[in-house]
VEXMARTOR-193340 format. One record per residue (C-alpha): residue number from 0; y, z, x. Coordinates in Angstrom, 1 decimal, decimal comma. Each point is the difference from the previous one (the first is absolute). Layout:
N
@num=NUM c2=Y c3=Z c1=X
...
//
This chain:
389
@num=0 c2=270,8 c3=-164,2 c1=-69,3
@num=1 c2=-3,7 c3=0,6 c1=-0,5
@num=2 c2=-1,1 c3=3,5 c1=-0,7
@num=3 c2=-2,5 c3=1,3 c1=2,7
@num=4 c2=-2,3 c3=1,1 c1=-2,9
@num=5 c2=-0,5 c3=-3,7 c1=-0,9
@num=6 c2=-0,9 c3=-0,9 c1=3,6
@num=7 c2=-2,5 c3=2,9 c1=0,1
@num=8 c2=-1,6 c3=-1,4 c1=-3,2
@num=9 c2=-0,1 c3=-3,6 c1=1,2
@num=10 c2=-1,6 c3=1,1 c1=3,3
@num=11 c2=-2,7 c3=1,9 c1=-1,8
@num=12 c2=-0,7 c3=-2,9 c1=-2,3
@num=13 c2=-0,3 c3=-2,5 c1=2,9
@num=14 c2=-1,8 c3=2,1 c1=2,6
@num=15 c2=-1,7 c3=2,7 c1=-2,0
@num=16 c2=1,2 c3=2,9 c1=2,1
@num=17 c2=2,8 c3=2,5 c1=0,1
@num=18 c2=2,9 c3=-1,0 c1=2,4
@num=19 c2=2,6 c3=1,8 c1=1,9
@num=20 c2=3,5 c3=-1,4 c1=-0,5
@num=21 c2=2,8 c3=-0,8 c1=2,6
@num=22 c2=3,4 c3=-1,5 c1=-0,1
@num=23 c2=2,6 c3=-1,3 c1=2,4
@num=24 c2=3,5 c3=-1,3 c1=-0,9
@num=25 c2=1,9 c3=-3,1 c1=0,6
@num=26 c2=3,4 c3=0,2 c1=1,6
@num=27 c2=3,5 c3=-1,2 c1=0,0
@num=28 c2=2,1 c3=-0,1 c1=3,2
@num=29 c2=3,5 c3=1,4 c1=-0,7
@num=30 c2=1,5 c3=-1,2 c1=3,3
@num=31 c2=-1,3 c3=-1,2 c1=3,4
@num=32 c2=-1,4 c3=-3,5 c1=-0,4
@num=33 c2=-1,8 c3=-1,9 c1=2,8
@num=34 c2=0,6 c3=3,0 c1=2,3
@num=35 c2=-3,6 c3=1,4 c1=-0,2
@num=36 c2=-1,6 c3=-2,5 c1=2,3
@num=37 c2=2,9 c3=0,3 c1=2,4
@num=38 c2=-0,9 c3=3,7 c1=0,4
@num=39 c2=3,1 c3=1,0 c1=-1,9
@num=40 c2=0,8 c3=2,2 c1=-3,1
@num=41 c2=-0,9 c3=-0,5 c1=-3,6
@num=42 c2=0,5 c3=2,0 c1=-3,2
@num=43 c2=-2,6 c3=-0,7 c1=-2,7
@num=44 c2=-0,9 c3=2,0 c1=-3,1
@num=45 c2=-3,3 c3=0,1 c1=-1,8
@num=46 c2=0,2 c3=-1,2 c1=-3,6
@num=47 c2=-1,7 c3=0,9 c1=-3,3
@num=48 c2=-2,4 c3=-2,9 c1=0,2
@num=49 c2=-3,3 c3=0,6 c1=1,7
@num=50 c2=-3,3 c3=-1,5 c1=0,9
@num=51 c2=-2,8 c3=2,0 c1=-1,6
@num=52 c2=-3,5 c3=0,2 c1=1,5
@num=53 c2=-3,1 c3=1,4 c1=-1,6
@num=54 c2=-3,0 c3=0,4 c1=2,4
@num=55 c2=-3,4 c3=1,5 c1=0,3
@num=56 c2=-2,7 c3=-0,1 c1=2,8
@num=57 c2=-3,0 c3=-2,4 c1=0,0
@num=58 c2=-3,3 c3=0,7 c1=1,8
@num=59 c2=0,0 c3=-3,4 c1=1,7
@num=60 c2=2,5 c3=-1,5 c1=2,5
@num=61 c2=1,9 c3=-2,2 c1=-2,5
@num=62 c2=3,6 c3=0,1 c1=-1,1
@num=63 c2=0,1 c3=-1,3 c1=-3,6
@num=64 c2=3,7 c3=-0,4 c1=-1,0
@num=65 c2=1,3 c3=-1,1 c1=-3,4
@num=66 c2=3,6 c3=-0,9 c1=-0,4
@num=67 c2=1,5 c3=0,6 c1=-3,5
@num=68 c2=2,9 c3=-2,2 c1=0,9
@num=69 c2=-2,0 c3=-3,1 c1=1,0
@num=70 c2=-3,0 c3=0,8 c1=-2,2
@num=71 c2=-2,3 c3=-0,7 c1=2,9
@num=72 c2=-2,9 c3=1,8 c1=1,7
@num=73 c2=-0,5 c3=-0,2 c1=3,7
@num=74 c2=-2,8 c3=1,4 c1=2,2
@num=75 c2=-0,2 c3=0,6 c1=3,7
@num=76 c2=-2,8 c3=1,2 c1=2,2
@num=77 c2=1,2 c3=2,7 c1=2,4
@num=78 c2=-3,0 c3=-0,5 c1=2,2
@num=79 c2=1,3 c3=-3,5 c1=0,9
@num=80 c2=3,2 c3=-1,1 c1=1,7
@num=81 c2=2,9 c3=0,0 c1=-2,5
@num=82 c2=2,1 c3=-3,2 c1=0,0
@num=83 c2=3,2 c3=-0,9 c1=-1,8
@num=84 c2=-0,2 c3=-2,6 c1=-2,7
@num=85 c2=3,6 c3=-0,7 c1=-0,9
@num=86 c2=-0,7 c3=1,8 c1=-3,3
@num=87 c2=1,3 c3=3,2 c1=-1,7
@num=88 c2=-3,1 c3=1,8 c1=1,2
@num=89 c2=1,3 c3=-0,3 c1=3,6
@num=90 c2=2,2 c3=3,1 c1=-0,6
@num=91 c2=-2,7 c3=2,5 c1=-0,9
@num=92 c2=-2,6 c3=-1,6 c1=2,2
@num=93 c2=2,5 c3=0,1 c1=2,9
@num=94 c2=0,3 c3=3,7 c1=-0,5
@num=95 c2=-3,8 c3=0,5 c1=0,3
@num=96 c2=0,0 c3=-2,1 c1=3,1
@num=97 c2=2,8 c3=2,0 c1=1,7
@num=98 c2=-1,5 c3=3,3 c1=-1,0
@num=99 c2=-3,2 c3=-1,2 c1=1,7
@num=100 c2=1,8 c3=-1,0 c1=3,2
@num=101 c2=1,6 c3=3,5 c1=0,0
@num=102 c2=-3,3 c3=1,7 c1=-0,1
@num=103 c2=-0,1 c3=0,8 c1=-3,7
@num=104 c2=-3,2 c3=-1,5 c1=-1,3
@num=105 c2=0,8 c3=-1,0 c1=-3,6
@num=106 c2=-2,7 c3=0,8 c1=-2,6
@num=107 c2=-1,1 c3=-2,4 c1=-2,6
@num=108 c2=2,3 c3=0,3 c1=-3,0
@num=109 c2=0,8 c3=-1,3 c1=-3,5
@num=110 c2=3,7 c3=-0,5 c1=-0,3
@num=111 c2=2,2 c3=-1,1 c1=-2,9
@num=112 c2=3,6 c3=-0,9 c1=0,8
@num=113 c2=2,9 c3=-0,1 c1=-2,5
@num=114 c2=3,4 c3=-0,9 c1=1,4
@num=115 c2=3,2 c3=0,6 c1=-2,0
@num=116 c2=2,3 c3=-1,0 c1=2,9
@num=117 c2=1,3 c3=-3,4 c1=-1,1
@num=118 c2=-1,7 c3=-2,7 c1=2,2
@num=119 c2=2,2 c3=-2,3 c1=2,1
@num=120 c2=3,2 c3=2,0 c1=-0,7
@num=121 c2=0,4 c3=1,4 c1=3,5
@num=122 c2=-0,8 c3=3,5 c1=-1,1
@num=123 c2=-3,0 c3=0,5 c1=2,3
@num=124 c2=-2,9 c3=-0,3 c1=-2,3
@num=125 c2=-2,2 c3=-0,8 c1=3,1
@num=126 c2=0,8 c3=3,3 c1=1,8
@num=127 c2=-0,7 c3=1,9 c1=-3,3
@num=128 c2=-3,4 c3=-1,6 c1=-0,1
@num=129 c2=-0,7 c3=0,8 c1=3,6
@num=130 c2=1,0 c3=3,6 c1=-0,1
@num=131 c2=-1,7 c3=0,8 c1=-3,3
@num=132 c2=-3,3 c3=-1,6 c1=1,2
@num=133 c2=0,2 c3=1,7 c1=3,4
@num=134 c2=0,6 c3=3,3 c1=-1,8
@num=135 c2=-3,1 c3=-0,6 c1=-2,2
@num=136 c2=-2,3 c3=-1,0 c1=2,8
@num=137 c2=1,0 c3=2,9 c1=2,2
@num=138 c2=-0,6 c3=2,4 c1=-2,8
@num=139 c2=-3,4 c3=-1,4 c1=-0,8
@num=140 c2=-0,9 c3=0,6 c1=3,7
@num=141 c2=1,3 c3=3,5 c1=-0,2
@num=142 c2=2,5 c3=-0,8 c1=2,8
@num=143 c2=3,7 c3=0,6 c1=0,3
@num=144 c2=2,7 c3=-1,9 c1=1,9
@num=145 c2=3,6 c3=0,8 c1=0,9
@num=146 c2=2,3 c3=-1,9 c1=-2,4
@num=147 c2=1,8 c3=-1,7 c1=2,9
@num=148 c2=-3,3 c3=-1,1 c1=1,5
@num=149 c2=-1,1 c3=-1,2 c1=-3,4
@num=150 c2=3,1 c3=-2,1 c1=-0,3
@num=151 c2=-0,6 c3=-1,5 c1=3,5
@num=152 c2=-3,6 c3=-0,8 c1=-0,9
@num=153 c2=1,1 c3=-1,8 c1=-3,2
@num=154 c2=2,6 c3=-1,9 c1=1,9
@num=155 c2=-2,6 c3=-1,2 c1=2,5
@num=156 c2=-2,2 c3=-1,2 c1=-2,9
@num=157 c2=2,9 c3=-2,2 c1=-1,2
@num=158 c2=0,9 c3=-1,2 c1=3,4
@num=159 c2=-3,4 c3=-0,6 c1=1,5
@num=160 c2=-2,3 c3=-0,6 c1=-2,9
@num=161 c2=2,2 c3=-1,5 c1=-2,7
@num=162 c2=2,2 c3=-1,7 c1=2,6
@num=163 c2=3,5 c3=1,0 c1=-1,3
@num=164 c2=2,4 c3=1,2 c1=2,6
@num=165 c2=1,5 c3=2,9 c1=-2,0
@num=166 c2=1,7 c3=3,0 c1=1,6
@num=167 c2=-0,9 c3=3,6 c1=-0,7
@num=168 c2=2,5 c3=0,7 c1=-2,7
@num=169 c2=-2,1 c3=-0,8 c1=-3,1
@num=170 c2=-3,1 c3=1,9 c1=0,9
@num=171 c2=2,1 c3=2,9 c1=1,3
@num=172 c2=1,9 c3=0,6 c1=-3,2
@num=173 c2=-3,2 c3=-0,4 c1=-2,0
@num=174 c2=-1,4 c3=2,9 c1=2,0
@num=175 c2=3,1 c3=2,2 c1=0,4
@num=176 c2=2,2 c3=-0,6 c1=-3,1
@num=177 c2=1,4 c3=3,0 c1=-1,8
@num=178 c2=1,2 c3=0,2 c1=-3,6
@num=179 c2=3,8 c3=-0,3 c1=-0,3
@num=180 c2=0,4 c3=-0,8 c1=3,7
@num=181 c2=0,6 c3=-3,0 c1=2,2
@num=182 c2=-1,5 c3=0,0 c1=3,5
@num=183 c2=1,8 c3=-1,0 c1=3,2
@num=184 c2=-2,5 c3=-1,2 c1=2,5
@num=185 c2=0,4 c3=-0,7 c1=3,7
@num=186 c2=-2,5 c3=-2,9 c1=0,3
@num=187 c2=-0,4 c3=0,6 c1=3,8
@num=188 c2=-0,7 c3=3,7 c1=0,1
@num=189 c2=-1,2 c3=0,3 c1=-3,6
@num=190 c2=2,2 c3=3,1 c1=-0,4
@num=191 c2=1,4 c3=0,2 c1=-3,5
@num=192 c2=2,3 c3=2,0 c1=-2,2
@num=193 c2=-0,3 c3=0,4 c1=-3,8
@num=194 c2=3,4 c3=-0,4 c1=-1,7
@num=195 c2=0,6 c3=1,3 c1=-3,5
@num=196 c2=1,4 c3=-2,6 c1=-2,4
@num=197 c2=2,4 c3=1,1 c1=-2,7
@num=198 c2=-1,8 c3=1,0 c1=-3,2
@num=199 c2=2,5 c3=-2,1 c1=-2,1
@num=200 c2=-0,7 c3=-3,2 c1=1,8
@num=201 c2=-2,8 c3=-2,5 c1=-1,0
@num=202 c2=-1,6 c3=-2,6 c1=2,2
@num=203 c2=0,3 c3=-3,2 c1=-2,0
@num=204 c2=-2,1 c3=-2,9 c1=1,4
@num=205 c2=0,9 c3=-3,5 c1=-1,2
@num=206 c2=-2,6 c3=-2,7 c1=0,6
@num=207 c2=1,5 c3=-3,4 c1=0,3
@num=208 c2=-3,3 c3=-1,6 c1=-1,0
@num=209 c2=0,2 c3=-2,4 c1=2,9
@num=210 c2=-1,8 c3=-0,1 c1=3,3
@num=211 c2=0,9 c3=-3,1 c1=2,0
@num=212 c2=-2,9 c3=-1,7 c1=1,9
@num=213 c2=1,8 c3=0,5 c1=3,3
@num=214 c2=-0,2 c3=3,8 c1=-0,3
@num=215 c2=-3,1 c3=0,8 c1=2,1
@num=216 c2=0,7 c3=-2,6 c1=2,6
@num=217 c2=3,6 c3=1,0 c1=0,4
@num=218 c2=-0,9 c3=3,6 c1=0,3
@num=219 c2=-2,1 c3=-0,8 c1=3,1
@num=220 c2=2,8 c3=-2,2 c1=1,3
@num=221 c2=2,4 c3=2,9 c1=-0,2
@num=222 c2=-2,5 c3=2,2 c1=1,9
@num=223 c2=-0,4 c3=-2,7 c1=2,6
@num=224 c2=3,8 c3=-0,3 c1=0,4
@num=225 c2=0,4 c3=3,7 c1=0,5
@num=226 c2=-2,8 c3=-0,1 c1=2,7
@num=227 c2=1,7 c3=-3,0 c1=1,7
@num=228 c2=3,3 c3=1,9 c1=0,1
@num=229 c2=-1,7 c3=2,9 c1=1,6
@num=230 c2=-1,6 c3=-2,2 c1=2,7
@num=231 c2=3,4 c3=-1,6 c1=0,8
@num=232 c2=1,9 c3=3,3 c1=0,1
@num=233 c2=-2,7 c3=1,6 c1=2,1
@num=234 c2=1,0 c3=-2,3 c1=2,9
@num=235 c2=3,1 c3=2,2 c1=0,4
@num=236 c2=-1,2 c3=3,2 c1=-1,8
@num=237 c2=-3,3 c3=0,7 c1=1,7
@num=238 c2=-0,8 c3=3,1 c1=-1,9
@num=239 c2=0,5 c3=-1,7 c1=-3,4
@num=240 c2=-3,0 c3=0,7 c1=-2,3
@num=241 c2=1,4 c3=-1,4 c1=-3,3
@num=242 c2=3,2 c3=-0,9 c1=-1,7
@num=243 c2=0,2 c3=3,8 c1=-0,9
@num=244 c2=1,3 c3=0,4 c1=3,6
@num=245 c2=2,8 c3=-2,5 c1=-0,2
@num=246 c2=3,6 c3=1,2 c1=-0,7
@num=247 c2=2,8 c3=-2,1 c1=-1,4
@num=248 c2=1,6 c3=0,2 c1=3,5
@num=249 c2=-3,2 c3=-1,3 c1=1,6
@num=250 c2=-0,1 c3=-2,9 c1=-2,6
@num=251 c2=3,6 c3=-1,1 c1=0,8
@num=252 c2=-0,5 c3=0,4 c1=3,7
@num=253 c2=-3,1 c3=-2,2 c1=0,1
@num=254 c2=0,6 c3=-2,3 c1=-3,0
@num=255 c2=-0,1 c3=-3,0 c1=2,4
@num=256 c2=-3,8 c3=0,6 c1=0,3
@num=257 c2=-0,4 c3=-0,6 c1=-3,7
@num=258 c2=0,3 c3=-2,9 c1=-2,3
@num=259 c2=2,4 c3=0,4 c1=-2,9
@num=260 c2=-2,9 c3=0,6 c1=-2,4
@num=261 c2=-1,6 c3=2,6 c1=2,3
@num=262 c2=3,4 c3=1,7 c1=0,3
@num=263 c2=0,3 c3=0,5 c1=-3,7
@num=264 c2=-3,5 c3=1,2 c1=-0,4
@num=265 c2=0,6 c3=2,7 c1=2,7
@num=266 c2=3,3 c3=0,9 c1=-1,5
@num=267 c2=-1,7 c3=0,7 c1=-3,4
@num=268 c2=-2,6 c3=2,2 c1=1,5
@num=269 c2=2,5 c3=2,1 c1=2,0
@num=270 c2=2,3 c3=0,5 c1=-2,9
@num=271 c2=-2,8 c3=0,6 c1=-2,5
@num=272 c2=-1,3 c3=2,8 c1=2,2
@num=273 c2=3,4 c3=1,5 c1=0,0
@num=274 c2=0,3 c3=-0,3 c1=-3,8
@num=275 c2=-3,3 c3=1,9 c1=-0,5
@num=276 c2=1,2 c3=2,9 c1=2,2
@num=277 c2=3,3 c3=0,1 c1=-1,9
@num=278 c2=-1,8 c3=-0,2 c1=-3,3
@num=279 c2=-2,1 c3=3,0 c1=0,9
@num=280 c2=3,2 c3=1,9 c1=0,8
@num=281 c2=1,5 c3=-1,1 c1=-3,3
@num=282 c2=-3,0 c3=1,3 c1=-2,0
@num=283 c2=0,1 c3=3,3 c1=1,8
@num=284 c2=3,7 c3=0,3 c1=-0,9
@num=285 c2=-0,8 c3=-1,1 c1=-3,6
@num=286 c2=2,3 c3=-2,9 c1=0,4
@num=287 c2=-1,7 c3=-2,6 c1=-2,1
@num=288 c2=3,1 c3=-2,2 c1=-0,1
@num=289 c2=-0,1 c3=-0,5 c1=3,8
@num=290 c2=-3,8 c3=-0,6 c1=-0,3
@num=291 c2=0,7 c3=-2,8 c1=-2,5
@num=292 c2=2,7 c3=-1,6 c1=2,3
@num=293 c2=-2,6 c3=-0,1 c1=2,9
@num=294 c2=-2,5 c3=-1,7 c1=-2,4
@num=295 c2=2,7 c3=-2,7 c1=-0,7
@num=296 c2=0,6 c3=-0,5 c1=3,7
@num=297 c2=-3,8 c3=-0,3 c1=0,6
@num=298 c2=-0,3 c3=-2,7 c1=-2,6
@num=299 c2=2,8 c3=-1,9 c1=1,5
@num=300 c2=-1,6 c3=0,1 c1=3,5
@num=301 c2=-3,4 c3=-1,0 c1=-1,4
@num=302 c2=1,7 c3=-3,0 c1=-1,6
@num=303 c2=2,3 c3=-1,1 c1=2,8
@num=304 c2=-1,5 c3=1,2 c1=3,3
@num=305 c2=-3,8 c3=0,2 c1=-0,7
@num=306 c2=0,0 c3=-2,7 c1=-2,6
@num=307 c2=-2,8 c3=1,3 c1=-2,2
@num=308 c2=1,8 c3=0,2 c1=-3,3
@num=309 c2=0,0 c3=-2,8 c1=-2,6
@num=310 c2=2,2 c3=-1,0 c1=-2,9
@num=311 c2=-2,0 c3=2,0 c1=-2,5
@num=312 c2=0,2 c3=3,2 c1=2,0
@num=313 c2=3,7 c3=-0,5 c1=0,6
@num=314 c2=0,6 c3=-0,7 c1=-3,7
@num=315 c2=-2,0 c3=3,2 c1=-1,0
@num=316 c2=2,2 c3=2,1 c1=2,4
@num=317 c2=3,1 c3=-1,6 c1=-1,4
@num=318 c2=-0,9 c3=0,7 c1=-3,6
@num=319 c2=-0,9 c3=3,5 c1=0,9
@num=320 c2=3,3 c3=0,6 c1=1,7
@num=321 c2=1,8 c3=-0,6 c1=-3,3
@num=322 c2=-1,8 c3=2,7 c1=-1,9
@num=323 c2=1,0 c3=3,5 c1=-0,9
@num=324 c2=-1,8 c3=2,8 c1=1,9
@num=325 c2=-1,0 c3=-2,0 c1=3,1
@num=326 c2=0,4 c3=1,7 c1=3,3
@num=327 c2=-1,7 c3=-2,7 c1=2,2
@num=328 c2=-2,1 c3=-3,2 c1=-0,1
@num=329 c2=-1,8 c3=-2,0 c1=2,5
@num=330 c2=-3,1 c3=-2,2 c1=0,5
@num=331 c2=-3,1 c3=1,9 c1=1,1
@num=332 c2=-3,0 c3=-1,3 c1=1,8
@num=333 c2=-0,6 c3=-3,0 c1=2,1
@num=334 c2=2,3 c3=-2,2 c1=-1,9
@num=335 c2=0,1 c3=-3,6 c1=-1,5
@num=336 c2=-0,6 c3=1,5 c1=-3,4
@num=337 c2=-1,6 c3=3,1 c1=-1,3
@num=338 c2=2,1 c3=3,0 c1=-1,0
@num=339 c2=3,3 c3=1,7 c1=0,3
@num=340 c2=0,4 c3=3,8 c1=0,1
@num=341 c2=2,8 c3=1,6 c1=-1,9
@num=342 c2=1,2 c3=3,6 c1=0,0
@num=343 c2=1,2 c3=0,7 c1=-3,5
@num=344 c2=1,4 c3=3,0 c1=-1,8
@num=345 c2=-2,8 c3=1,3 c1=-2,1
@num=346 c2=2,1 c3=0,0 c1=-3,2
@num=347 c2=0,8 c3=-3,7 c1=0,5
@num=348 c2=-3,4 c3=-1,2 c1=1,1
@num=349 c2=-1,2 c3=-1,2 c1=-3,5
@num=350 c2=3,2 c3=-2,0 c1=-0,6
@num=351 c2=-0,1 c3=-1,3 c1=3,6
@num=352 c2=-3,5 c3=-1,2 c1=-0,5
@num=353 c2=0,9 c3=-1,8 c1=-3,2
@num=354 c2=3,2 c3=-1,7 c1=1,2
@num=355 c2=-1,5 c3=-1,1 c1=3,4
@num=356 c2=-3,0 c3=-1,5 c1=-1,8
@num=357 c2=2,2 c3=-1,9 c1=-2,5
@num=358 c2=2,5 c3=-1,3 c1=2,5
@num=359 c2=-2,7 c3=-1,1 c1=2,5
@num=360 c2=-2,0 c3=-1,8 c1=-2,6
@num=361 c2=3,1 c3=-1,7 c1=-1,3
@num=362 c2=0,8 c3=-1,3 c1=3,5
@num=363 c2=-3,5 c3=-1,0 c1=1,1
@num=364 c2=-2,2 c3=-0,4 c1=-3,0
@num=365 c2=-2,3 c3=2,6 c1=1,6
@num=366 c2=-0,7 c3=3,4 c1=-1,7
@num=367 c2=-0,1 c3=2,6 c1=2,7
@num=368 c2=-2,3 c3=2,9 c1=0,1
@num=369 c2=2,0 c3=3,2 c1=0,5
@num=370 c2=-1,6 c3=3,3 c1=0,9
@num=371 c2=1,7 c3=3,4 c1=-0,2
@num=372 c2=-1,5 c3=2,6 c1=2,3
@num=373 c2=0,5 c3=3,3 c1=1,6
@num=374 c2=-1,1 c3=0,6 c1=3,6
@num=375 c2=-3,7 c3=0,9 c1=-0,2
@num=376 c2=-2,5 c3=1,9 c1=2,1
@num=377 c2=-2,5 c3=-1,5 c1=2,5
@num=378 c2=-3,7 c3=-0,5 c1=-0,1
@num=379 c2=-2,2 c3=2,6 c1=-1,7
@num=380 c2=-3,4 c3=0,7 c1=-1,4
@num=381 c2=0,0 c3=0,5 c1=-3,8
@num=382 c2=-2,3 c3=2,4 c1=-1,9
@num=383 c2=-2,6 c3=-2,2 c1=-1,6
@num=384 c2=0,5 c3=-0,3 c1=-3,7
@num=385 c2=-3,8 c3=0,3 c1=-0,5
@num=386 c2=0,3 c3=3,5 c1=1,5
@num=387 c2=2,3 c3=1,0 c1=-2,8
@num=388 c2=-2,3 c3=-1,1 c1=-2,8
//
């Protein structure tokens, strides 16, 4: 990880002014996959990898943004209409656009972005950028925003400006995460509960190092399939708002309205929502063994009913299941590659990391990135290092 002091120094060297610093974390989803956009339940945790932003005001109406990850400078004129360019800059510029639409006139600013959330791994690097940049711009305005409203604004930026149809989970946990806690979120009401994780359990994230080309397209297909199932079931369930409102009894009673594929998609969503609720009860009872069993069931459903796993994810879960100290393993994120999440006894996590890496590389020829993390806190401003000099 980059020390914030280095970011402070690089900003002063590039822009010649003293910045304020902000961070927002990436996330891993412990259980509750493809339920967020069906107004269901999810259980993410923030991780110890953040997007860091250094920012200072300008006297003109320009946003001047430098990305340390891409080694590129981008400028935008806030007095003109802001447009997406299918470029990394869409994420910070989209935030400025949404703030403007919400009545928060963004000042000109110099911004330096350093992301340590691995890109393309399904750990929500985009939401970390959005929330950290939004926090910076609001602070430069001298304005405040409720954390839930901030999450919703950042989601709108990704949906409407960037054009990615993400649910609310990623931005929500980036805003509301708490150290050593998972968060169970009701994606309809936005009510949430913080659930303490055992101190002797590590989150071990295993990156398969593959991301199949079908991933983004198939994600949108799955969303469309869920929406089609709602349309069909609404013929006989007129008050139906989303798959959140369908029970297993409803599904069996009206399965004739669904194709076999749609039936399996709905079955996954219903059972996954149930698993999240059971997982919350398991954590409250400190029953990590039961939590791990629910993770195993979740992966099986994502593989067979929702069909978003792949051979590399299945292999990574299979290898993990043979290791000492494992409580539970499953794919996490949209699927078709990316990462698995593993709950591992802290005393076994180093050995787990080594063995999984060796066995996966031997089987695939790919050397996986494996990250060990505790659950982390959400977005925050950081005392500028220049203020400590």
